[in-house]
N, C-alpha and C positions, 0 to 999 in steps of 0.2 A: 504495499497498499504505500502512498506516493506521500511526502513529510504532510502537506498543507491537508488531506483528508485526515492522517491523520490526529493533526493540530485541532481539527475542527471536532472530532467524535472525543478528544479532550477535553474538550473547553466545554461540552454538553454536562461535563463534571460538576462544575463551579456557575453552571447555570441554573443548574438542577437545585443546589444547593442554597440558591438566592432566593428558592420557594420556600425555604425552611419557616422564616419567621412566619408569613403569610397561612400558610397550612397549621404551624403550632397557635397561631393567635385567633382563626376562628373554626380548628377544629379540636383543638387536644384540651385536655384536662389542665388547667391555668395551675402554675405554681409547681409544678412537675418534670423540670428539667433533666433530674437524672434516669428515672424511671422513659421519660422520653430517647435519654441516652440508650436506655437498654435495650428498649422496643426498636430503635432504628438498627441495632448495631446483630445483638445477637440472635435474632430469629431471621434475619438476611443470611449470617455468617452459617448457620448451620442449613439454611438452602443450598446454599451457592457449595459449601462444602457435600452436602450429599449430591448434587449434579456434579460435580467435580470427582467422585467416586474415588479419593485423595486423601488422606491422611499425611501429615510433616511424618520424616524419617527423620531417626540420629540426631541432628544440632539443629536441625529445622524445629525441633521445638518450642526449644529456648529461644532459638532465633524469630520464629513467629509472633511468640510471646512480647517478645521488645518492641517487635513492629506494631501489634496489635497496639501494645500501650500508648506506645509515643502516637501513632495515626488517630486513635481511639478513645485507646482508655483514660488515661492523659488529658487530651484533647477536649474531649467533650466537656468533661467535670469543669474544668478551667476556664472553657469558653462560656459556657451556661453561666458561673459564677461572675465572669465579669461582663455577660450580660445582668445580670442582676443587681450587680454594683455599681454600673455604670450605665449613662445614657446610650442609645442605641447606635449612632454616631460615633460615639469614642470609642464602643467595643468592637465597631470595624472596622476603624481607620488603624489601631493596633492589630486589628489581624490582616490588614495590607499591608503591613509592614512584612509578612511573612517571606516574600522574595527576596529583600534582602536578606533574613539572614539565610536562605538557601542560597545566594549568592558568595557567601562568605565562606558557609560549610562544604559547600561544593567545591570551593576552590581548595580546602584544607584536604578534607578526604577523599574527592575523586578526581582532582588535579584540572577542575573545567576551571579556566582561567575565564571570568566575565571581561568582556571589554567595556570600554566607556560606555558605549553607549546601551548596554546592559543596563547598567548599574543606575543610567539616569533615566531608562525606563522605568525600571523599578520605583524608583525616589517620586517621578511625575506620575506615575501611577496612581499611589499613594496618595498623592496632593490631589489630582482629581477626583479621587473616592474621599477626601475629605471634604470637599465642594460641596458634594453629596449629601453626606451625612450628618456633618456636624453642625450646629446650631448656635447662636449669640448668647444661648441659655444652660450647654453643654458645661457639665462638673466633673471634677476630679475626685477619684476615691485613690486611695495608694491602694489597699487591698485587690481593688477593680482591676486597676495599672498593672498591678505585678501577676496577675491570673491572665488578664490578655495577654502579657508578654509573654510569659512563659508557655502559654498555649500557644501562640504562633513559633515560637522555639521549637516546642515538641512535634508540631506537624512539620515543622521544616526538617529537623531532623531525624523524622519518618523520614519522611520525602527521600533526603539523601541515603540514610543506609538502605532503604528500600530499593534504591538505584546499583547502591556497593555492592550491595550481596546477589542480587538479581534473583533467579529461581532456581532450585534443584533441577538437576537433568530428568528430561521427561517429564515436569511439571507447566502448567499455564497459570496465566494471571487470574481464569476464574478459580481454583485450588489455593491459589497466594491470598486472593482477595477473602475467600470463606476463613480461610486459618485467620487471618489479621481481624475479621469482623468478630468471629468466633472469640479470641480470646481478649479483643480490646471490650465485647460487652461482659463476656465475663468477669474483667477487672474493672467494672463500673457497677456490678452486680448488689455487691456489699456495700458499697459508700451508699449507692439511691437505698437500699435496707437502713440503712444506719443514719441516713440524713429525713429521707421522705418517709420511712414506715411504708406498710401495705402498700400493694398496688390499688390504684382508685377503679371504684366502678366505672366502666365504659360503655357509652351510648353507643351507635350505631352513626353517628359524625365522626366520635371519636376511630373507633373501627376503621373509618375509610381513609381518615387522616394517618395513622400508624400503617394500614396497607401501605399506601402511598410513601411514606417514609421509608417503610422498610426493602418494598420492591424498587422502587423507580428513585428516591431520596439519596438511599443508601445502598442498597446491590448494585443496581446497574451504574449508579454514578461512581464507586469507589470500585467496580471494574472496569468502568472506562479509566479512569482516574490511573489506576497501577499500572493496567495496558500501557497508558501514556509513556508512564517512568521507565517501562520496559524500551520504548523504542526514541524517545525523546532524550534529550538532557535534562537533569533535575532542575535548571534554571528554567529552561523553556517552558515547561509544566508547571511549575511555581508563577511564572508571570503570567499566565491565563486567569491568578486569584481573583484578582480585582471584577471579574464579571460576576462574581457571585453577588455583591455588595451593588453593583449596577442593575443587575437583573430583580434582587429585592425591589429597588426605586423602583423600576417598571413594574412591579407587580403592583407595589403600594398605589402608583397612580391609574393604572387601567384595571385594578380589579378589587380597592379599597377605598377608591374615593383621596387616594390625597394628594393634595397640588404639588406642582416642581413650579421653585421658581426660576429665573432667568441664569443664575448662579449655578443651580442644580442642574441644571441643563447642558451648561457648558462644561459644569465639573465632568459630568458622564461622556461628553465627548472627548475631551481629555485625557481621561482615564481609558477610553477604548481606545483612541489611538495611541495612547502609551502600550496600549498591550498589544496591538498592529508590531508597532516601531521593537519591541520586545522580541515577538518573534522572530521577525526580519532580522534581527541582530545576530538573536544566537542562530539564527537557519545558517552562518556564515562560519560558526565553529566547526570542527568534524564532528561527526556521528558517525554511529554503527551502522556497518550493513545489516540490513534484516530480511532475512528469508521469509514468505507466504506460510503463514500460521496452515497448520494440519491438524483439525483434531483438537485445535484448542493448546499446542505446542507453538513454543516458537525458539528458533536456533539462532543466534546471530553468532557474526564472525566480525572478531574485532580485525578491520585490516590493518592496523600496524605492525601485528607479527604472527599473524595465518594463527594465532587460536583460538579453536572453537568454545562457544560458552554456551548452555544448557540453562 
């Protein structure tokens, strides 16, 4: 598959995540973010693992647990804590700093040297997001800011290490996604039980919302995300992140009747332009050659030394 198509499919993940706020606010029980995190991750992970019919072996038990904790188990609770302690705009801006974390970690761990254009794209993207979501009444909370920064760093580390470790021989992105979602969901369960207590009663709307969250917003979206990490650079994937708050703003305007000011529209244009510029900048860097996938298995060859990685 050509790179533009891979980028477009991977971009569907943050676009889907942009619908989280609307679905949660309109359909899901209030004040149960950790339960929502469990419902998003654990059923989706078990379903994908069952479909892949593959379990981790050897070191991949602890690697899957580590990646699942970074990408899901730690990220979700910290993100929700940040969202509860801060205005939504501030939390979104802290989240948009994720690409900068990935740029730094990818240089240290993967040897991905970011160009000045890439760094500028990440900074300008965060600036555009701040224009969309920040308000004059936005207030800061130390705990909320700390949680937001650490959640971004956790997801960034998970993205980089997912790229660093790759996949075991004969295992495709479907199984890898299932393993991580299952591990991450299990990590949230005791925290949710301790903080929120017993699960709430669910009506039809909540069941519909959780079904969407599980199948589309998490299962499909994370499969596309991890699949993209396998075929693109870690920096290229994370620079798609601003599409999430931009999608949330568009849904808020189109479906929830929220007004958009001229500054917000300008911020959306800036952030979207920075996202495109970031993809063009990272496309100039060397990428591994990927052979077509067969039965959800992918073999990539590193052209620099001829080794085959599975």
